[in-house]
Every structure is written in structure tokens, then in C-alpha cells.
N, C-alpha and C positions, 0 to 999 in steps of 0.2 A: 366535544367528541374526543375520546382518548386516542392516543397514538400507540399502535400495536407494533412492537419491536421483536424481531428475531435476532438473538445474540449468538454469534458463532465465536467461541473461544474455547481453547483446550483446557483451561484452568477453571474448575468449578468454583474456586474461591473468588475469582474475578466475576463470574456470572452472578454469584450470590451477593457479592458486594455491590454490584450495579443495581440489583433489585432492591436492596436496602436503601441505596442512595435515591432511588426513584420512588420510594414509598411516599404515599400521600401526594402524588402528582398525577397528572393525566397521561403519563407515559407508562405503559405496561409492557413488561417482558412476557410475551405470550408463547414463545418457542425458544428452545436452546439447542445448539449443535456443538459438538466437540470436534468434528472433522468435516471435510468437504463433502463426503458422502451423505452425512446427515443434513448438512446445509442445503445441498441441491435437492434433496427429497422434500425438505420442509419449505423451501422458497416458493414452491409452486402450489402450496396448499394454504387454505385459510385466508383471512383478510390481514395480510401483513403490509404495514405502511412503510417499513424501513428495516434494513439489515445493518447491524453493527458488527463489523467483521474484523477480527484480530488479524494481524499480519502473519501470525503463526498458528497453524492448526496441528492436531496430533497425527495427521497423515500427510502433512505437507504445508507449504507456505500459502498464506492467504491471498497473495496476488494472483496465483494461478486460479484460485477459486473466484476472485473478482472478475477475471477475464471470462470465465465460464458463465458467471451470472449475467454479465453484460450481453451475452448471446442468448441465454435462456430467458431472462426477465429484464429486457432492456429498459423498461419503465419503472422498475423497482429501485428506489434510492438505496445507495450503499455508502455507509460512512466507515472508513477504516479507523482502527483502534489499535494503539500500541503504547508500550512503555518506553519505546525508543524514539527520540526526536532525531531521526536520521534523515538528512535532506534527500538522500537517494530514495528512501522509502516514500517521502512526500512526492517527489517527482514521479515515481512509478504509479502512485495512487492517482495523481492527476492525469497522467498520460493514459491510464487504463480506464478512466471514466468514473472514478469515485466522486461522491459529492463532498468529500472533505476528509480531513485527517485529524483525529482527536487523540490527544495524549491521555494516558491513564492517570497522569498526575493532575489533570484539570480538576478544578473544584466543581462543586455541585451546580453552581450557577452557569458556568461555562459548559458543562456537560449537558445540562438541560437545554441550553440555547442551541448547541450544536445539533442535538437530536431533533429539536423542533424545526430548525432550518432544513435539515436533510429530509425530514418527513414531508415537507412541502416541495420537495425536489429542488430546493435552493442549495447553495454551496456554502461550506464552512471551512475556511482556511485562515490560519493566523496571518496577519499582515506580512510578517517577515517571511513566512513560508510561501505565501501567494506571490509576492513580488519576485522572489528568487525563481520559482517555478515558471512563472509567465515569461520572465526574461529568457530562461533557457529554452522554453518551448517555441518562442518566436524566432529562433535562429533559422536562417535559410536552409532549405533542404538540398544543399549542393555537396553533401558529404559523400563523395563517391569513391574514396580511397578504400582499397580492399585490405582487410586485416589478415594477418597470418592465422592459421588454425590456433596456435597458442595464444595469440593476442585476443582472438575471439573468446577462448576459454576464460581468459583473465577478465575481459570486459563483462562477460556474462556473470561471473562471480561478483564483480564490482557492482553490477546492477541489482544484485540480490542484497546489497548492503554490507558485504563482508569487508573487514579491514584487510590491510596488506598482509598481516600475519596470518589471518584466517585463510586468505587466498592461497598463500604459500603452503599452508598445511593441506588445504583441500586438493591442490594440484600437485603436491609433493615436489615443489621446487623451492629455491631459496628466497628469503625475504628480499635480497638485493635484486634477484632476477625479476621478482614481481614489480619492484619499483621501476626497473628499467623498461619492462613491458608497458607499464602505465604511462610512462613518459612518451614512449613511441605511439601509443594509442591516442593520447591527447594531441600530439603533433599531427598524426595522420587525419584525425577527424576535425582538426582545427577548433577544438573546444578548450575552455580554460581550466576546467576542473572535473572531478569525478562525477559530480551531479549531472553536468552536461553530457558526459559520456554515457551515463546511465539512461538519460532521456533519449539520446540517439539510439541506444540499444532497444529501448521500448518501442520508439516510433518506427524502427526498422521492422517490427513485427516478430522479433525473436523472443521477446519476454513472455 
């Protein structure tokens, strides 16, 4: 039986490249979406076995779409797809219920293996990603320190995978101020790095 995949990616070249990569396999791209609106419309139609979801869509970021999919189609496997090996992205994908995180740089063998695993509602995480995320997510839920409004703004941007420079630009504050806020955030939340802070943000229900 063939695996029927819905691919959500804003770049047509990536969608076409994937279809060529999967040629002469039992994995078929049967639907394509450029944005979350098309994705949500197509997710509920036809016999879709799996959604391959880019972290960026042309009307917003893919993690917001993942969150909506988990509510609308809780039993439909979703594999996140990205050209960025960002540990914060991996943490958010796991915390929001994705079946795995696949790099666009993965070769044909790895891509097919990931799609097959996700289609069976199994999980596909690289060992190094899985170990890091599990360690982070098993931290105790005693993080009751209250962040200031500005610290909340910073950790929100951090959870979206932005660098310190990008956060500074987005919030119109200095690079040094961002660094200072992040140090305060890590201390208040008793976490060791940006990835754990992002996990805390997601698990708090704000992402």
C-alpha cells in the first residue's frame, strides 16, 4: 500500500524536489499547501496518511499550524521539515506533538525512512536531537518565577528560534540588552540554556 503525503511548504521548488526524490517509491505526494489556510482545508479531506510540514509557511510559522493540526486532526501524523538544524525548533516540534523533525539536507534513504516511520505514527528523531529534547522535557515543573513583560517578549522570540541579533531587531532594543534579559530568564527559570527556556515557554501553553 502506498503512503499518501500532504506536503505543506511555501517553496514550490522544495515541493517539486521532494516529489522527484520520492519517484518510483511507494510514497506519493497527493496534496500540496503553501500556507496554513490551504493546509487546514486539505488536512481534513481525502485519505492522507501523513503531513510533512515546513517550519515556515507563506502566511506564518509552521509551529502555529502544527498546534492547530493537533486539535483538528489529533490522529494524523505530522513530520516537521526544515533546512535549519535549530535545537529550539526541535524542542518545539517535540513539545507540540510532532512525530519527528526531518532536515532538508537528509539524503534519500533517511528521508524515506522518516516518512515511513511517521506514516505508521511512529517517531523519527535523530539520536542527538532526541537525547537533548528528552533531557529538557523531563525537567520538573516547579518553574514558578514570574517574568517581566519584556523578559516574556524575549523568551517568546527565543522560542521562535531567533538569534540574539534578530531578537534585538524585532524588539528594537540593543544586542547587549537582549543578552542581559536572557541571562535573567535562565536564572529565573533555573534552566541551563536557550533550548530549555524554549521548552518551558512551549509547555507553559504560550507557544
